[in-house]
Each structure stands twice: as structure tokens, then as C-alpha cells.
N, C-alpha and C positions, 0 to 999 in steps of 0.2 A: 850774696845771701843775707849778710848782716843788714844791708840797706832795706831789703824787703821786710825783715823782722822788725826793724826800727820803725818803718812806715806803718806796719800793722799795730804796733804798740801805740804810736802816735794817733792813729785813727780810733783805736779803742778809747784812749783818753778823751778825745774830742767827743765821741759818742756818749761816754759816761758823764761828761760835763754838761750835756745839753739839758737834762732834767733839773739838776740843782740850779742851773743858771736861769732857766725859764720859769720853773715852778718850785721855788725853795720850800714852800709850805707842804706841798704834796710829797716832795722828796723826804722831808723830815718825818712826815706821818708814815711813809712807807718804811722807814727805818724803825720807827716805834713798833710797827706791826711785826717787822722781821725779828725783833728782839724776843717777841713772845712765842716764836716758833720753836719746836723741839729740834734737837740736833739732827735727827733722822730726816725731818722735813727739809732742813737747810741742805743736807747732803743730797737729797733727791733733786732739789732745785739746781744745785751745782752740777750734778750728773746730767740732768736734762739739758742744761746750758751747754755742757761740753759735747754731748751727743749731737745736738742741733748744730753747733759750730762745726763739728767734723762732717756732718752731712752737707752743710753748705759749702765747705771747702772741697769736698769730693765732687759736688755738682758743678762748682765753678771751674775746677781743674779738669 
């Protein structure tokens, strides 16, 4: 089980590193825009990401 968890974390890090590696200016600009969002908007984005992730996990399994 731990090996699957660590592989998932490693894959997440690889995927998150693609944008700042390939488009650093766009990555920086997206963070500037993210800072301007309200807390509730950021929470909604987080909740949506979690729900989409759970749906993908359910469909794959």
C-alpha cells in the first residue's frame, strides 16, 4: 500500500512541475491572480479538485 501511495505522490509532483518548468511566466501570473481570490473561491476550487479526483479514482477502480 505504501508503494502505491508514494507513486501517487511522485506522479502528483511530476504533474505539478510541468507548468512552472515549461511556462514559468504563465505560472507566476496564475499565482498573482490566485492571490486576488477570496477565501471562499479558493475553498470552492479545492473542493472541486477533490471531488473530480474522487470521481476519477472511482471510475478507474
